[in-house]
C-alpha positions as CSV (number, residue, x, y, z in Angstrom):
1,M,-0.9,-2.0,-2.1
2,F,2.5,-3.7,-2.1
3,T,3.1,-4.5,1.7
4,K,6.9,-5.1,1.1
5,W,7.8,-2.2,-1.3
6,L,9.2,0.9,0.3
7,D,11.4,2.6,-2.3
8,R,13.0,2.0,-5.7
9,K,11.5,0.0,-8.6
10,P,9.7,-3.0,-7.2
11,K,11.3,-6.3,-7.5
12,S,9.4,-9.2,-9.0
13,D,9.0,-10.9,-5.6
14,E,7.6,-7.8,-3.9
15,Q,4.7,-7.8,-6.4
16,S,3.5,-11.1,-5.1
17,H,2.8,-9.5,-1.8
18,A,0.0,-7.1,-3.1
19,L,-3.1,-6.6,-1.1
20,G,-6.0,-8.3,-3.0
21,A,-3.6,-10.4,-5.1
22,T,-1.9,-13.1,-2.9
23,V,-2.6,-11.3,0.3
24,D,-6.3,-11.2,1.3
25,G,-8.0,-8.0,2.1
26,G,-7.5,-5.6,-0.8
27,L,-11.0,-4.2,-0.7
28,S,-11.7,-4.5,3.0
29,E,-13.1,-1.6,5.0
30,Y,-10.8,-2.6,7.9
31,M,-7.8,-4.9,7.9
32,V,-4.9,-5.9,10.2
33,L,-1.5,-5.3,8.7
34,N,2.1,-5.9,10.0
35,E,3.3,-2.5,11.1
36,N,6.1,-2.5,8.5
37,A,3.4,-2.6,5.8
38,A,1.7,0.6,6.9
39,V,2.7,4.3,7.1
40,F,1.2,7.3,8.5
41,S,-0.5,9.7,6.1
42,P,0.6,13.5,6.1
43,E,-1.5,15.6,8.5
44,T,-2.0,18.0,5.6
45,L,-4.0,15.5,3.6
46,T,-7.6,14.3,4.2
47,D,-8.2,10.5,4.3
48,N,-9.5,10.6,0.8
49,Q,-6.4,12.4,-0.5
50,S,-4.1,10.0,1.3
51,S,-5.9,7.0,-0.1
52,T,-4.6,7.9,-3.6
53,L,-0.9,7.9,-2.7
54,P,-0.3,4.1,-3.3
55,V,-1.8,4.5,-6.7
56,A,0.3,7.5,-7.5
57,A,3.5,5.8,-6.4
58,F,2.7,2.8,-8.5
59,V,2.0,4.6,-11.7
60,N,4.9,7.1,-11.4
């Protein structure tokens, strides 16, 4: 969701790099990202379960 946010409370400038906001492709089936903006999902989670992690982190 936020391509430059890795930990702590997001800074105001990090929110401007949100997929679908100022960065195109938020609803894409496939997209090309900088390797620093992506992480591996845990092997214990399915793809559907992993897809909820960015939302959970945002509302926490």
